[in-house]
VEXPA-897026 format. One record per residue: y negated, x, z of N, C-alpha, C, O in turn; chain; residue number from 1; residue in three letters. Coordinates in steps of 0.02 Angstrom, whole numbers, plus 50000, padded with zeros to 5 digits. Each point is the difference from the previous one (the first is absolute). Layout:
N
ATOM; Y; X; Z; Y; X; Z; Y; X; Z; Y; X; Z; A; NUM; ALA .
...
***
This chain:
168
ATOM; 45326; 55603; 54273; 49944; 50001; 50030; 49961; 49998; 49953; 49946; 49980; 50022; A; 1; MET .
ATOM; 50048; 50034; 49903; 49938; 50009; 49974; 50010; 49933; 49973; 49950; 49972; 49978; A; 2; GLY .
ATOM; 50114; 49993; 50019; 49988; 49942; 49965; 49972; 49929; 50052; 49978; 49946; 49979; A; 3; LEU .
ATOM; 50030; 50071; 50084; 49962; 49938; 50063; 49927; 50037; 49991; 49957; 49956; 49994; A; 4; THR .
ATOM; 50022; 50091; 50003; 49939; 50019; 50002; 49963; 49959; 49938; 49949; 49966; 50005; A; 5; SER .
ATOM; 50082; 50044; 49946; 49963; 49977; 49942; 50003; 49922; 50009; 49946; 49971; 50008; A; 6; THR .
ATOM; 50115; 49991; 49990; 50013; 49920; 50040; 49937; 49991; 50042; 49966; 49949; 49999; A; 7; ALA .
ATOM; 50020; 50110; 50042; 49940; 49966; 50047; 49934; 49991; 49981; 49960; 49956; 50016; A; 8; PHE .
ATOM; 50034; 50110; 49933; 49954; 49986; 49977; 49966; 49971; 49956; 49940; 50001; 49986; A; 9; ALA .
ATOM; 50127; 49960; 49984; 49985; 49937; 49948; 49997; 49959; 50037; 49973; 49951; 49973; A; 10; ALA .
ATOM; 50042; 50038; 50090; 49984; 49904; 50038; 49931; 49990; 49984; 49947; 50032; 49996; A; 11; CYS .
ATOM; 50079; 49900; 49994; 49922; 49964; 49993; 49983; 49997; 50059; 50038; 49995; 50048; A; 12; GLU .
ATOM; 49875; 50008; 49955; 49972; 49996; 50046; 49996; 49954; 50046; 49964; 50013; 50049; A; 13; PRO .
ATOM; 50068; 49924; 49949; 50010; 49944; 50032; 50050; 50016; 50061; 49987; 49981; 50057; A; 14; HIS .
ATOM; 50078; 50059; 49925; 50044; 50019; 50020; 49999; 50051; 50070; 50041; 50006; 50046; A; 15; LEU .
ATOM; 49894; 50026; 49938; 49998; 50069; 50021; 49982; 49964; 50082; 49973; 49945; 50010; A; 16; GLN .
ATOM; 50046; 50096; 50034; 49974; 50011; 50063; 50061; 49968; 50034; 50048; 49974; 49972; A; 17; GLY .
ATOM; 49939; 50032; 50098; 50067; 49998; 50042; 49959; 49917; 50046; 49941; 49982; 49998; A; 18; GLU .
ATOM; 50122; 49981; 50041; 50004; 49952; 50034; 50031; 49984; 50037; 50060; 49988; 49992; A; 19; TYR .
ATOM; 49903; 50005; 50075; 50039; 49997; 50057; 50082; 49938; 50007; 50001; 49941; 49984; A; 20; ARG .
ATOM; 50037; 50087; 50035; 50062; 49946; 49992; 49996; 49943; 50062; 49978; 50018; 50055; A; 21; LYS .
ATOM; 50041; 49919; 49934; 49990; 49967; 50057; 50025; 50018; 50058; 50052; 50033; 50003; A; 22; LEU .
ATOM; 49912; 49945; 50055; 50015; 50025; 50078; 50036; 50067; 50002; 50054; 50002; 50030; A; 23; HIS .
ATOM; 49921; 50056; 49940; 50033; 50068; 49994; 49936; 50049; 49995; 49944; 49976; 49990; A; 24; SER .
ATOM; 50065; 50082; 50017; 49928; 50050; 49995; 50027; 50043; 49939; 49966; 50045; 49976; A; 25; LYS .
ATOM; 50098; 49939; 49999; 49982; 50029; 49930; 49987; 49971; 49953; 49989; 49940; 50000; A; 26; ASP .
ATOM; 50009; 50101; 49944; 49964; 49970; 49944; 50047; 50004; 49936; 50056; 50025; 50001; A; 27; SER .
ATOM; 49911; 49944; 49938; 50031; 50006; 49937; 49957; 50024; 49965; 49943; 49979; 50004; A; 28; VAL .
ATOM; 50078; 50090; 49937; 49944; 49992; 49952; 50037; 49971; 49922; 50047; 50029; 49972; A; 29; ASP .
ATOM; 49926; 49919; 50009; 50023; 49952; 49954; 49999; 50035; 49950; 50048; 49984; 49966; A; 30; LEU .
ATOM; 49916; 50065; 50003; 50017; 50030; 49952; 50069; 50014; 49989; 50030; 49983; 49949; A; 31; CYS .
ATOM; 50007; 50061; 50120; 50074; 50027; 49988; 50056; 49938; 50004; 50056; 50002; 49973; A; 32; LYS .
ATOM; 49906; 49923; 50082; 50055; 49940; 50003; 50008; 49999; 49930; 50056; 50008; 49977; A; 33; LEU .
ATOM; 49898; 49985; 49986; 49993; 49963; 49938; 50021; 50019; 49946; 50005; 49966; 49948; A; 34; THR .
ATOM; 50010; 50099; 50061; 49996; 50062; 49931; 50048; 49967; 49960; 50046; 49971; 50029; A; 35; GLU .
ATOM; 49950; 50029; 49894; 50044; 49969; 49955; 50054; 49954; 50027; 50059; 50018; 49993; A; 36; ASN .
ATOM; 49926; 49923; 50040; 50012; 49947; 50036; 49964; 49948; 49960; 49951; 50011; 49964; A; 37; LYS .
ATOM; 50084; 49919; 50050; 49964; 49946; 49999; 49987; 49979; 50067; 50040; 50006; 50047; A; 38; VAL .
ATOM; 49905; 49971; 49955; 49978; 49982; 50082; 49982; 49915; 49993; 49972; 49981; 49949; A; 39; THR .
ATOM; 50045; 49974; 50101; 49978; 49935; 50006; 49973; 50014; 50065; 50037; 50017; 50047; A; 40; LEU .
ATOM; 49895; 49976; 49958; 49945; 49996; 50054; 49985; 49937; 50000; 49993; 49966; 49950; A; 41; VAL .
ATOM; 50000; 50006; 50145; 50018; 49936; 50016; 49944; 50000; 50078; 50012; 50029; 50053; A; 42; VAL .
ATOM; 49924; 49926; 49929; 49966; 50019; 50071; 50037; 49929; 50047; 50012; 49944; 49978; A; 43; ASN .
ATOM; 49994; 50071; 50064; 50038; 49980; 50051; 49972; 49960; 50047; 49939; 50006; 49997; A; 44; THR .
ATOM; 50079; 49954; 50049; 49982; 49982; 50083; 50048; 49969; 50011; 50037; 49973; 49960; A; 45; ALA .
ATOM; 49965; 50032; 50124; 50047; 49984; 50050; 50028; 49916; 50004; 50053; 49969; 50000; A; 46; SER .
ATOM; 49874; 50020; 50001; 50005; 49918; 50031; 49977; 49971; 49939; 49945; 49974; 49999; A; 47; HIS .
ATOM; 50090; 50028; 49951; 49979; 49947; 49943; 50046; 49958; 49974; 50056; 50024; 50009; A; 48; CYS .
ATOM; 49948; 49907; 49955; 50044; 49974; 49958; 50040; 50033; 49956; 50051; 49977; 49973; A; 49; GLY .
ATOM; 49932; 50063; 50022; 50038; 50057; 49951; 50028; 50046; 50026; 50018; 50041; 49958; A; 50; PHE .
ATOM; 49997; 49975; 50103; 50006; 50059; 50038; 50089; 50006; 49985; 50032; 50052; 49990; A; 51; THR .
ATOM; 49996; 49874; 50011; 50075; 50012; 49976; 50012; 50041; 49923; 50052; 50028; 49982; A; 52; LYS .
ATOM; 49914; 49969; 49998; 49992; 50057; 49935; 50043; 50070; 50025; 50052; 50019; 49972; A; 53; GLN .
ATOM; 49926; 50007; 50071; 50023; 50082; 50011; 50075; 49984; 49972; 50031; 50032; 49958; A; 54; PHE .
ATOM; 49989; 49911; 50076; 50085; 50018; 49991; 50023; 50010; 49925; 50044; 50038; 49978; A; 55; LYS .
ATOM; 49914; 49915; 49986; 50023; 50015; 49923; 49961; 50061; 49961; 50013; 50012; 49941; A; 56; GLY .
ATOM; 49930; 50030; 50102; 49971; 50051; 49978; 50051; 50059; 50015; 49999; 50053; 49969; A; 57; LEU .
ATOM; 50040; 49934; 50078; 50061; 50048; 50046; 50055; 49987; 49954; 50037; 50049; 49996; A; 58; GLU .
ATOM; 49981; 49898; 49967; 50060; 49985; 49962; 49979; 50057; 49946; 50033; 50051; 49991; A; 59; ALA .
ATOM; 49906; 49934; 49973; 49972; 50027; 49933; 50008; 50094; 50016; 50027; 50041; 49963; A; 60; LEU .
ATOM; 49941; 49972; 50099; 50000; 50064; 50003; 50068; 50030; 49994; 50011; 50052; 49968; A; 61; HIS .
ATOM; 50048; 49904; 50074; 50070; 50033; 50004; 50036; 50000; 49920; 50036; 50044; 49976; A; 62; LYS .
ATOM; 49943; 49898; 49997; 50030; 50002; 49926; 49973; 50048; 49960; 50046; 50027; 49969; A; 63; GLN .
ATOM; 49914; 49990; 50021; 49952; 50037; 49962; 49991; 50066; 50019; 49994; 50043; 49956; A; 64; TYR .
ATOM; 50004; 49972; 50106; 49989; 50078; 50025; 50008; 50054; 49985; 49961; 50047; 50005; A; 65; LYS .
ATOM; 50122; 49952; 49963; 50022; 50049; 49954; 49994; 49994; 49917; 50031; 50031; 49957; A; 66; ASP .
ATOM; 49931; 49931; 50039; 49987; 49994; 49931; 49934; 50031; 49981; 49992; 50031; 49947; A; 67; LYS .
ATOM; 49955; 49956; 50104; 49947; 50033; 49994; 49946; 49972; 50015; 49948; 50015; 49971; A; 68; GLY .
ATOM; 50053; 49938; 50077; 49969; 49941; 50010; 49953; 50036; 50096; 50037; 50024; 50043; A; 69; LEU .
ATOM; 49906; 49972; 49966; 49982; 49997; 50062; 49961; 49941; 50031; 49947; 49993; 49970; A; 70; VAL .
ATOM; 50059; 49970; 50073; 49960; 49960; 50009; 49970; 50034; 50058; 50023; 50042; 50038; A; 71; VAL .
ATOM; 49913; 49923; 49958; 49933; 50027; 50060; 49965; 49951; 50030; 49951; 49976; 49971; A; 72; VAL .
ATOM; 50066; 50007; 50077; 49957; 49950; 50047; 49938; 50017; 50025; 50000; 50060; 50012; A; 73; GLY .
ATOM; 49943; 49911; 50001; 49922; 50006; 50016; 49996; 49958; 50050; 50008; 49943; 49978; A; 74; PHE .
ATOM; 49984; 50056; 50083; 50010; 49963; 50053; 49921; 49995; 49988; 49962; 50048; 50004; A; 75; ALA .
ATOM; 50017; 49881; 49979; 49913; 49999; 50018; 50002; 49935; 50033; 50047; 49960; 50002; A; 76; SER .
ATOM; 49877; 50033; 50030; 49973; 49950; 50060; 49950; 49969; 49937; 49971; 49950; 50021; A; 77; ASP .
ATOM; 50019; 50057; 49940; 49950; 49961; 49949; 50017; 49939; 49990; 49952; 49987; 49965; A; 78; ASP .
ATOM; 50075; 49969; 50036; 50021; 49944; 50020; 49999; 49956; 50051; 50012; 49940; 49999; A; 79; PHE .
ATOM; 49969; 50102; 50056; 50025; 49991; 50069; 50047; 49972; 50032; 49991; 49957; 50044; A; 80; LYS .
ATOM; 50082; 50072; 49931; 50064; 49984; 50013; 50039; 50067; 50017; 50060; 50005; 49989; A; 81; GLN .
ATOM; 49905; 50043; 50035; 50049; 50071; 50003; 49983; 50012; 50093; 49955; 49983; 50038; A; 82; GLU .
ATOM; 50077; 50038; 49965; 50019; 49995; 50109; 49958; 50043; 49999; 49997; 50037; 49952; A; 83; ASP .
ATOM; 49949; 49970; 50117; 49974; 50037; 50011; 50016; 50070; 50035; 49968; 50052; 50010; A; 84; SER .
ATOM; 50110; 49918; 50008; 50026; 50035; 50014; 50047; 50057; 49984; 50053; 49991; 50031; A; 85; ASP .
ATOM; 49949; 50059; 49938; 50035; 50041; 49919; 50069; 50008; 50047; 50053; 50006; 49969; A; 86; GLU .
ATOM; 49950; 49994; 50088; 50073; 50020; 50038; 50040; 49922; 49978; 50055; 50000; 49973; A; 87; GLU .
ATOM; 49908; 49940; 50042; 50026; 49914; 49987; 50013; 50022; 49926; 50055; 50013; 49976; A; 88; LYS .
ATOM; 49889; 49988; 49995; 50020; 49993; 49916; 50070; 50042; 49978; 50050; 49978; 49971; A; 89; ALA .
ATOM; 49937; 50094; 50054; 50071; 50029; 49980; 50065; 49979; 50024; 50051; 50018; 49971; A; 90; ALA .
ATOM; 49950; 49933; 50096; 50050; 49980; 50016; 50039; 49942; 49947; 50057; 49990; 49980; A; 91; GLY .
ATOM; 49865; 49972; 50009; 50039; 49963; 49927; 50029; 50001; 49959; 50045; 49963; 49980; A; 92; ILE .
ATOM; 49919; 50116; 49989; 50032; 50017; 49927; 50053; 50025; 50008; 50045; 49980; 49964; A; 93; CYS .
ATOM; 49968; 50063; 50076; 50065; 50032; 50010; 50058; 49984; 50031; 50056; 50009; 49977; A; 94; PHE .
ATOM; 49929; 49963; 50081; 50049; 49958; 50032; 50012; 49945; 49994; 50059; 49983; 49994; A; 95; VAL .
ATOM; 49891; 49970; 50005; 50037; 49927; 49959; 49993; 50011; 49949; 50038; 49958; 49977; A; 96; ASN .
ATOM; 49934; 50079; 49960; 50048; 49986; 49933; 50012; 50046; 49980; 49995; 50007; 49939; A; 97; PHE .
ATOM; 50030; 50054; 50107; 50039; 50050; 49976; 49964; 50053; 49933; 50030; 50035; 49958; A; 98; GLY .
ATOM; 49904; 49956; 50051; 49982; 50063; 49958; 50017; 50056; 49989; 50016; 50032; 50049; A; 99; VAL .
ATOM; 49988; 50001; 49885; 50035; 50082; 50005; 49933; 50016; 49954; 49987; 50060; 50004; A; 100; THR .
ATOM; 49970; 49907; 49956; 49989; 50040; 49970; 49913; 50028; 50025; 49974; 49987; 50054; A; 101; PHE .
ATOM; 49995; 50052; 49891; 49933; 50020; 50025; 49958; 49942; 50031; 49997; 49954; 49959; A; 102; THR .
ATOM; 49960; 50028; 50112; 49953; 49974; 50005; 49950; 50029; 50025; 50015; 50049; 50035; A; 103; MET .
ATOM; 49928; 49938; 49961; 49940; 50043; 50027; 49965; 49949; 50055; 49999; 49939; 50007; A; 104; MET .
ATOM; 49974; 50114; 50027; 49947; 49967; 50038; 49942; 49958; 49960; 49971; 50005; 49946; A; 105; ALA .
ATOM; 50029; 49953; 50104; 49922; 49950; 49969; 49949; 50026; 49982; 49969; 50045; 50027; A; 106; PRO .
ATOM; 50014; 49918; 49909; 49934; 50034; 49966; 49961; 49950; 49950; 50036; 49953; 49982; A; 107; THR .
ATOM; 49916; 50047; 49999; 49960; 49941; 49956; 50032; 50012; 49934; 50020; 50055; 49981; A; 108; HIS .
ATOM; 49985; 49886; 49982; 50058; 50004; 49930; 49947; 49941; 49943; 50010; 49972; 49946; A; 109; VAL .
ATOM; 49950; 50029; 50089; 49928; 49951; 49969; 49946; 50018; 50009; 49988; 50045; 50040; A; 110; ARG .
ATOM; 49939; 49908; 49908; 49944; 50045; 50022; 49972; 50076; 50012; 50035; 50050; 49990; A; 111; GLY .
ATOM; 49925; 49952; 50022; 49954; 50073; 50006; 50034; 50045; 50033; 49999; 50057; 49978; A; 112; GLY .
ATOM; 50043; 49928; 50087; 50036; 50027; 50035; 50075; 50028; 49982; 50028; 50045; 50031; A; 113; GLU .
ATOM; 49989; 49932; 49934; 50075; 49996; 49970; 50011; 50080; 49985; 49952; 50039; 49995; A; 114; ALA .
ATOM; 50111; 49979; 49998; 50007; 50073; 50012; 50003; 50014; 49922; 49986; 49955; 49961; A; 115; ASN .
ATOM; 50034; 50109; 50017; 49991; 50017; 49958; 50047; 49976; 49931; 49982; 50006; 49941; A; 116; THR .
ATOM; 50079; 49967; 50082; 50053; 49970; 49952; 49969; 49933; 49992; 49988; 49977; 49945; A; 117; LEU .
ATOM; 49995; 49988; 50121; 50010; 49938; 49962; 49920; 50011; 49962; 49992; 49962; 49952; A; 118; PHE .
ATOM; 49969; 50070; 50057; 49923; 49971; 49975; 50045; 50010; 49918; 50000; 49952; 49961; A; 119; LYS .
ATOM; 50025; 50092; 50027; 50039; 50008; 49913; 50046; 49943; 50003; 50011; 49972; 49947; A; 120; TYR .
ATOM; 50015; 50009; 50099; 50044; 49944; 49975; 49969; 49949; 49990; 50018; 49964; 49954; A; 121; LEU .
ATOM; 49928; 50017; 50086; 49962; 49947; 49995; 49954; 50004; 49925; 49997; 49955; 49958; A; 122; GLY .
ATOM; 49971; 50104; 50039; 49965; 49993; 49919; 50044; 49999; 49950; 49979; 49985; 49943; A; 123; ALA .
ATOM; 50071; 50026; 50065; 50047; 49988; 49937; 50033; 49947; 49987; 50004; 49981; 49942; A; 124; GLU .
ATOM; 50024; 49988; 50107; 50034; 49928; 49986; 49983; 49946; 50069; 50034; 49950; 50006; A; 125; SER .
ATOM; 49913; 50065; 50043; 49969; 49955; 50027; 50037; 50007; 50074; 50060; 50006; 50010; A; 126; GLY .
ATOM; 49891; 49990; 50033; 50005; 50018; 50084; 50032; 49938; 50016; 49993; 49945; 49973; A; 127; GLU .
ATOM; 50046; 50072; 50076; 50049; 49945; 50040; 49967; 49937; 50031; 49951; 50000; 50037; A; 128; PRO .
ATOM; 50073; 49959; 49947; 49973; 49939; 50030; 50007; 49988; 50033; 49959; 49964; 50028; A; 129; LYS .
ATOM; 50103; 50056; 50004; 50027; 49986; 50058; 50065; 50043; 50045; 49993; 50061; 49992; A; 130; TRP .
ATOM; 50044; 49928; 50035; 50032; 50041; 50033; 50070; 50012; 49928; 50002; 49959; 49955; A; 131; ASN .
ATOM; 50033; 50081; 50045; 50062; 50015; 49974; 50004; 49993; 49920; 50046; 49972; 49970; A; 132; PHE .
ATOM; 49894; 50060; 49998; 49983; 50019; 49948; 50049; 50047; 49973; 50025; 50036; 50044; A; 133; ASN .
ATOM; 49990; 49973; 49909; 50060; 50046; 49972; 49961; 50032; 49942; 49969; 49964; 49961; A; 134; LYS .
ATOM; 50033; 50100; 50033; 49969; 50055; 49933; 50046; 50031; 49974; 50028; 50040; 50036; A; 135; TYR .
ATOM; 49994; 49954; 49902; 50061; 50043; 49991; 49970; 50074; 49953; 49952; 49996; 49962; A; 136; LEU .
ATOM; 50069; 50037; 50044; 49932; 50055; 49987; 50068; 50059; 49973; 50046; 50018; 50037; A; 137; VAL .
ATOM; 49946; 50003; 49893; 50045; 50058; 49953; 50014; 50050; 50031; 49974; 50009; 50055; A; 138; GLY .
ATOM; 50070; 50037; 49918; 49993; 50050; 50021; 49938; 50076; 49999; 50001; 50056; 50025; A; 139; LYS .
ATOM; 49949; 49905; 49931; 49950; 50040; 49947; 49943; 49968; 50047; 49941; 50008; 49985; A; 140; ASN .
ATOM; 50081; 49953; 50080; 49935; 49986; 50057; 49956; 49934; 49969; 49955; 49979; 50036; A; 141; GLY .
ATOM; 50054; 49997; 49917; 49967; 49948; 49972; 50019; 49929; 50014; 50055; 49998; 49972; A; 142; LYS .
ATOM; 49937; 49951; 50050; 50005; 49938; 50002; 50043; 49981; 49941; 49995; 50020; 49942; A; 143; VAL .
ATOM; 50055; 49934; 50086; 50049; 49975; 49938; 49976; 49922; 49999; 49983; 49965; 49952; A; 144; ILE .
ATOM; 50023; 50021; 50115; 50015; 49916; 50008; 49958; 50005; 50062; 49990; 50052; 50031; A; 145; GLN .
ATOM; 49983; 49880; 49987; 49976; 49973; 50078; 50014; 49918; 49996; 49980; 49952; 49967; A; 146; HIS .
ATOM; 50076; 50068; 50099; 50021; 49934; 50004; 49970; 49972; 50079; 49992; 50037; 50049; A; 147; PHE .
ATOM; 49994; 49892; 49947; 49949; 49985; 50067; 50070; 49956; 50059; 50058; 49989; 49983; A; 148; GLY .
ATOM; 49919; 50000; 50068; 50029; 49994; 50053; 50060; 49942; 49985; 50058; 50010; 50016; A; 149; SER .
ATOM; 49925; 49942; 49957; 50045; 49933; 49969; 50073; 50040; 49956; 50050; 49969; 49984; A; 150; MET .
ATOM; 49939; 50102; 50003; 50068; 50023; 49960; 50052; 50031; 50054; 49984; 50055; 50023; A; 151; THR .
ATOM; 50070; 49919; 49996; 50035; 50028; 50037; 50037; 50067; 49997; 50019; 50006; 49942; A; 152; ASP .
ATOM; 49993; 50026; 50080; 50048; 50063; 49997; 50053; 49997; 49948; 50004; 50037; 49951; A; 153; PRO .
ATOM; 50033; 49917; 50065; 50060; 49986; 49933; 49985; 49965; 49952; 50043; 49968; 49970; A; 154; ASP .
ATOM; 49880; 50030; 50012; 49990; 49942; 49936; 50044; 50059; 49925; 50008; 50061; 49992; A; 155; SER .
ATOM; 50005; 49894; 49981; 50007; 50030; 49945; 49970; 50028; 49963; 50017; 50048; 49966; A; 156; GLY .
ATOM; 49932; 49925; 50036; 49925; 50029; 49946; 49996; 50077; 50029; 50006; 50045; 49958; A; 157; SER .
ATOM; 49985; 49973; 50112; 49985; 50050; 50022; 50062; 50049; 50008; 49993; 50061; 50004; A; 158; LEU .
ATOM; 50064; 49907; 49999; 50062; 50061; 50005; 50006; 50031; 49919; 50019; 50057; 49986; A; 159; LYS .
ATOM; 49955; 49879; 49954; 50007; 50016; 49925; 49940; 50055; 50005; 50011; 50052; 49969; A; 160; LYS .
ATOM; 49944; 49944; 50055; 49934; 50053; 49969; 50025; 50056; 50064; 50027; 50036; 49957; A; 161; ALA .
ATOM; 49981; 49984; 50078; 50034; 50048; 50038; 50055; 50037; 49943; 49993; 50054; 49970; A; 162; ILE .
ATOM; 50046; 49912; 50029; 50055; 50028; 49954; 49996; 50019; 49929; 50036; 50042; 49974; A; 163; GLU .
ATOM; 49916; 49925; 49997; 49963; 50043; 49950; 49968; 50057; 49991; 50002; 50041; 49954; A; 164; ALA .
ATOM; 49952; 49954; 50124; 49967; 50080; 50008; 50051; 50052; 50008; 49998; 50054; 49971; A; 165; ALA .
ATOM; 50048; 49926; 50068; 50048; 50059; 50019; 50056; 50021; 49960; 50041; 50043; 50017; A; 166; LEU .
ATOM; 49960; 49911; 49905; 50028; 50019; 49944; 49937; 50049; 49956; 50018; 50030; 49950; A; 167; ALA .
ATOM; 49932; 49973; 50065; 49942; 50042; 49979; 50010; 50072; 49979; 49952; 50034; 49984; A; 168; GLN .
***
């Protein structure tokens, strides 16, 4: 127990707090979810030209989860492409694309109303300019690299960065 409480005390401020899961009453403690893990944080939307990237993100999750990668999606309507009905948005993620990685309920990811994590990500490596920006965060909670919407989840550059982070 001492190890967990020490690790929790060392959790970066931008990872502290709980976020509600998509279409659920359950919440996730980001510090516990990401503890000693490499994390891929993605802002998502259910009605976007990039929505098909859910499939690739799920593939990354399955390929690397046992090696220490956590994929976390944050639904957002900041670009006016998230379904206003959370149940429908969840259906798109979980049913249409088979998402099993952690998906958070809609939240702001840019500007003054951005959640704490995305305020940090934006300050460190740039706010998302559109949906499906990918932020690779190291085991220490610091941003390693920011990949824009055009970087597909199965791109060699993203996989190479994930593998390098996991090897540290």
